[in-house]
C-alpha positions as CSV (number, residue, x, y, z in Angstrom):
1,M,106.4,128.4,182.4
2,I,105.5,131.0,179.7
3,E,107.6,130.8,176.5
4,T,108.0,134.0,174.5
5,A,108.8,134.5,170.8
6,D,108.8,137.5,168.5
7,H,107.1,137.4,165.1
8,A,107.8,140.7,163.3
9,G,107.0,142.7,166.5
10,I,104.1,140.5,167.7
11,A,104.8,138.7,170.9
12,V,103.7,135.1,171.0
13,L,103.2,133.9,174.6
14,T,102.9,130.1,175.0
15,L,101.6,128.7,178.3
16,A,104.0,125.8,179.0
17,H,103.2,124.5,182.4
18,G,102.6,120.8,182.8
19,P,100.5,118.6,180.6
20,V,97.4,120.8,180.5
21,N,98.7,124.2,181.6
22,A,96.8,124.1,184.9
23,L,96.6,127.4,186.6
24,D,98.5,127.6,189.8
25,L,99.9,130.6,191.8
26,E,103.2,130.5,189.9
27,L,101.7,130.5,186.4
28,L,99.2,133.2,187.2
29,T,101.9,135.4,188.8
30,A,103.9,135.0,185.6
31,V,101.2,136.3,183.3
32,P,101.3,140.0,184.2
33,E,105.1,139.8,184.6
34,V,105.6,138.4,181.1
35,L,103.1,140.9,179.6
36,A,105.2,143.7,181.2
37,T,108.3,142.4,179.5
38,V,106.6,142.5,176.0
39,A,105.0,145.9,176.6
40,G,106.7,147.3,173.5
41,A,105.3,144.6,171.2
42,R,102.8,145.7,168.6
43,A,100.4,143.0,169.6
44,V,100.3,139.8,171.7
45,V,99.1,136.3,170.8
46,L,98.4,133.9,173.7
47,T,98.3,130.2,173.2
48,G,99.1,126.9,175.0
49,R,101.6,124.1,174.5
50,G,100.4,120.6,174.1
51,R,96.8,119.4,174.0
52,A,95.2,122.2,176.1
53,F,95.2,126.0,176.1
54,S,94.5,125.7,179.9
55,A,92.4,123.1,181.6
56,G,91.7,125.5,184.4
57,V,92.6,125.9,188.0
58,D,95.0,123.3,189.6
59,L,92.4,122.1,192.1
60,K,94.9,119.7,193.7
61,R,97.0,122.7,194.7
62,I,93.9,124.4,196.1
63,V,93.1,121.4,198.3
64,E,96.7,120.8,199.3
65,G,97.5,124.4,200.0
66,G,94.4,125.1,202.1
67,P,93.2,128.6,203.0
68,E,96.6,130.2,203.0
69,Y,97.2,129.2,199.4
70,V,93.7,130.2,198.3
71,E,94.2,133.7,199.9
72,R,97.2,134.2,197.5
73,F,95.7,132.3,194.6
74,L,92.5,134.2,194.0
75,P,94.1,137.7,193.8
76,A,96.7,136.2,191.4
77,L,93.9,134.8,189.2
78,S,92.2,138.2,189.0
79,A,95.5,140.1,188.4
80,A,96.4,137.7,185.5
81,A,93.0,138.1,183.9
82,L,93.0,141.9,184.3
83,A,96.5,142.2,182.9
84,L,95.2,140.6,179.6
85,F,91.9,142.4,179.7
86,E,93.5,145.9,180.1
87,H,96.6,145.4,178.0
88,P,96.5,148.4,175.6
89,R,97.7,146.6,172.5
90,P,95.8,144.0,170.5
91,V,95.7,140.6,172.3
92,V,94.6,137.5,170.4
93,A,93.9,134.1,172.0
94,A,94.9,131.1,169.9
95,V,93.0,128.4,171.7
96,N,94.7,125.2,170.8
97,G,92.7,122.8,173.0
98,H,90.6,122.7,176.1
99,A,90.0,126.1,177.8
100,L,88.1,125.5,180.9
101,A,87.2,127.5,184.0
102,G,90.1,129.9,184.6
103,G,91.5,128.9,181.2
104,C,88.2,130.1,179.6
105,V,88.5,133.4,181.5
106,L,92.1,134.0,180.2
107,A,90.9,133.4,176.7
108,A,87.9,135.6,177.2
109,A,90.1,138.4,178.4
110,C,91.7,138.6,175.0
111,D,90.4,140.9,172.2
112,A,89.9,138.2,169.6
113,R,89.6,134.4,170.2
114,L,90.4,131.7,167.6
115,M,89.9,128.0,168.5
116,S,91.1,124.9,166.8
117,G,89.8,122.1,169.0
118,G,88.8,120.9,172.4
119,T,86.1,122.4,174.5
120,I,85.6,125.8,176.3
121,G,83.5,126.6,179.2
122,L,83.0,127.5,182.9
123,T,83.1,124.5,185.1
124,E,83.4,126.3,188.5
125,L,80.0,125.4,189.8
126,A,80.5,121.7,189.0
127,A,83.6,121.9,191.2
128,G,81.7,123.6,193.9
129,V,83.3,127.1,193.8
130,P,81.9,130.5,192.9
131,F,83.4,133.2,190.7
132,P,85.5,136.1,191.9
133,T,84.3,139.5,190.6
134,V,87.0,140.0,188.0
135,P,86.7,136.7,186.1
136,L,82.9,137.0,186.2
137,E,82.8,140.5,184.8
138,I,85.3,139.6,182.1
139,M,83.1,136.7,181.1
140,R,80.0,139.0,181.1
141,H,81.9,141.3,178.7
142,A,82.9,138.4,176.4
143,A,79.8,136.2,176.6
144,G,77.0,138.7,177.1
145,P,73.5,137.0,177.3
146,A,75.0,133.5,177.1
147,L,76.8,134.0,180.5
148,E,74.0,132.8,182.8
149,A,73.7,129.5,181.0
150,M,77.5,129.1,181.0
151,V,77.8,129.7,184.7
152,L,74.8,127.9,186.0
153,G,75.0,125.0,183.6
154,A,78.8,124.6,184.2
155,G,79.0,122.8,180.8
156,R,81.5,122.7,178.0
157,L,81.1,124.1,174.5
158,D,82.6,122.7,171.3
159,P,84.2,125.3,169.0
160,G,81.2,125.6,166.8
161,R,78.8,126.3,169.6
162,A,81.3,128.7,171.2
163,V,81.3,130.7,167.9
164,A,77.5,130.6,167.8
165,I,77.2,132.5,171.1
166,G,80.1,134.9,170.3
167,L,82.6,133.6,172.8
168,V,84.9,132.4,170.1
169,H,85.3,134.5,166.9
170,E,86.6,131.8,164.4
171,V,87.3,128.1,164.3
172,V,90.6,127.4,162.6
173,E,92.3,124.1,161.6
174,P,95.1,123.2,164.1
175,D,97.9,123.5,161.6
176,R,96.8,127.1,160.7
177,L,96.0,128.3,164.2
178,L,99.1,130.3,165.0
179,A,99.4,131.8,161.5
180,E,95.7,132.9,161.6
181,A,96.2,134.3,165.1
182,L,99.2,136.3,163.9
183,R,97.2,137.5,160.8
184,R,94.3,138.6,163.1
185,A,96.8,140.4,165.4
186,E,98.4,142.1,162.4
187,A,95.0,143.3,161.2
188,L,94.2,144.8,164.6
189,C,97.5,146.7,164.5
190,A,96.2,148.8,161.6
191,A,94.8,151.4,163.9
192,P,97.3,153.8,165.6
193,P,98.3,152.3,169.0
194,D,96.9,155.2,171.0
195,V,93.6,155.1,169.1
196,Y,93.3,151.3,169.6
197,A,94.1,151.6,173.3
198,F,91.5,154.4,173.8
199,A,88.8,152.4,172.0
200,K,89.6,149.4,174.1
201,R,89.4,151.4,177.3
202,Q,86.0,152.7,176.3
203,L,84.7,149.2,175.5
204,R,85.9,147.7,178.7
205,A,84.8,150.6,181.0
206,P,81.4,149.1,181.9
207,A,83.0,145.8,183.0
208,L,85.7,147.6,185.0
209,E,83.1,149.8,186.6
210,R,81.2,146.7,187.7
211,V,84.4,145.3,189.1
212,R,85.0,148.4,191.2
213,A,81.4,148.4,192.4
214,A,81.2,144.7,193.5
215,R,84.7,143.6,194.3
216,D,84.9,144.7,197.9
217,R,81.4,143.4,198.6
218,D,81.6,140.0,196.9
219,D,85.3,138.8,196.9
220,P,85.6,138.3,200.7
221,E,82.6,135.9,200.5
222,V,84.1,134.2,197.5
223,L,87.4,133.7,199.5
224,A,85.5,132.3,202.4
225,M,83.7,129.8,200.2
226,W,86.8,128.7,198.3
227,S,88.6,128.3,201.7
228,S,85.9,126.3,203.5
229,E,86.3,122.7,204.5
230,R,83.0,122.0,202.7
231,T,84.4,123.3,199.5
232,H,87.6,121.3,199.9
233,T,85.6,118.1,200.5
234,I,83.6,118.8,197.3
235,L,86.9,119.4,195.4
236,R,88.5,116.2,196.7
237,D,85.4,114.2,195.6
238,Y,85.4,116.1,192.2
239,L,89.1,115.2,191.7
240,A,88.5,111.6,192.6
241,G,85.7,111.5,190.1
242,L,87.9,112.9,187.3
243,S,90.6,110.4,188.2
244,K,88.1,107.5,188.1
245,N,86.7,108.6,184.7
246,R,90.2,108.9,183.2
247,S,91.0,105.3,184.4
248,Q,87.9,103.8,182.8
């Protein structure tokens, strides 16, 4: 589900879950667990296997699992994103293909983001679902003033446009992506680990304060919307549209 490899003390974590690394309960639960197993690594590189970094939430599982699945899924999504966002060592995203919705959030939770192809964006509103507090605040931290257009427009950005708004830091040729991500991680390791961790906590403090302030207020409403029959009807129609487009 998540493959691990060691490159001179830098842990490379590769999402390897189905053809597009769709985010389901099992994959999201594995993210903080695997990060804990590589806690001693000097840095972490997160990438995907195949043609996508992660094409986002497995919406079919949401529809099939119903409210009981959603009630477990949403906290797992927040926990996975926070585990990356709060990891004390350098974390670099090597975005090898599409990074959409929750996949975009996981990439944004990393300290540096390199991209070699595909598109990146927040497609939640197009699928009829709102943002939990943690993913929204991580995206606000990463995207800044561009966030409103990303959320309300629910569109996809090519790598060049993603660099222009600061969501991605560098576009890299596919055959150089992992090497460049390792080089970037190595450069971030130049600071003493405790100094890097402290600076990272300082930079992320405003986002985490917003999470603490809004989570209890907003997330119950988010859960209710994700669990509603109206939402599941929208998701079924959305999935049917995707399937029709792929068949044409």
